[in-house]
C-alpha positions, 0 to 999 in steps of 0.5 A: 500500500502506497501512503500518499503524504501529499494527499494527507497534507491536503486533507489536513489543510481542508479539515483545519480550514473547515474546523478553524476555531472561531469560524462558526462562532463568527458566522453565527453572530453574522447570520443572527445579526443579519437576519434580525435574530440578534436577541437569540445571542443573549442566551449564549453570551455573557451579559457584558459581551452581549451588551457590548455587541448590541451597542456596536450593532446599533451603531452600524448594522450593515458594518457589524454583520459584514465585519463578523463575516470577514472575521470568519473568513480571516479565521478560516484562511489564516488558521494555518499561519496562526497555528504555526505562529502559536507553535513557534511562540513556544519554541523561540524566545518572545520579546516583551510587547511582541503580541500587543498588535495581535489582529482581532480574529487571532485574539478571538481564535486563541481565546476560543482555542483555550481548551481544545488546543486545535491550533497546536494540534494542527501545527504539529500535525502539519510539521510532522507530515512535512517531515515524513518524506525527508525522513524516509530519504535520510533513513535510506542512508543507514543500514542496521547496526549489528554488534556482537555484544550488548552495551547498556539500555542507556546507550541504546536509548542515546543511539535511538534518539541520535538517529531520530534526530537525524531523521527529523532534521535535528542535526545538531542534536544528532551530533550531541547524542552521538557523542553521548552514546559513545561516552556511555558505551566506552564506560561500559566497556572499560575493564575494572582497573581502568574504570577506577583510574578514570573515576579517580583521575577525572573525579567522575566527570570524564568526557568522551575526549578523556575516555578516548585518551585513556583508551588510546593509551591502554589499548592492550589492556582494554582489548578494544579495536585499534581503529576505534579511537580514530573514528570515535574522535571524529564523533567527538569533534563533531559533537564539540562543534555542535555544542560550541561552534554552531548548527551542523549541516545535514551532511555533517550530522549524517557523517557523525551518525555513521561514524558513531555506528561504525565506532560502536561496531568496533567497540562491541565486536566481541 
């Protein structure tokens, strides 16, 4: 069965447009006001809100009806953009006063969405659908990482997170997690005598760089493949760059992940 991602995106956009928070609310006010049934709003609106709307309606009935009809259209057509803005507001720093000029339709939509969270649901669903095809392409660059012996539950979790970061375009996070998985795997692989030396020398705060230095100086004692330190150091360098020098590219993240997987295979070869 072929999964048509574009079709799913189109269906989601259509559902989001039709079910945009506030659209039916605004259309209902416009319809009732335009057909002389404004009084029916008294039963569903707070007294203060009803009286304010009634005063505006009395000032200019045609403009009132048209205004609420336009609000409904703006809510429908602007929903996706507003949903994305809602999600972005949670992921980035917001400067004070930035939201002071929010359009009226967005303020109403946000207020009505307070309990349902349709804005966030739509934004996250759209972003995830947009990630599918790129993630599939990235996954084709990898093969199963088969090792002779297990490492630890934490190492498996770190590798899983590093790989998913790469799939979903979080390239800097991928490199950071690659460094973590090797650090955890090396700690599990060190012989007891070297483990005690590392704990004493680095006061339980040994980094991957520290661990690789000790491994390189004690290869015979550890029994680790001689190619491991070189490849693991490449992962360490990429991880340090990710932390200290800025965002990584997709190619850099892919190379880092591939190196990490190769290093694990060398480390866990017996």
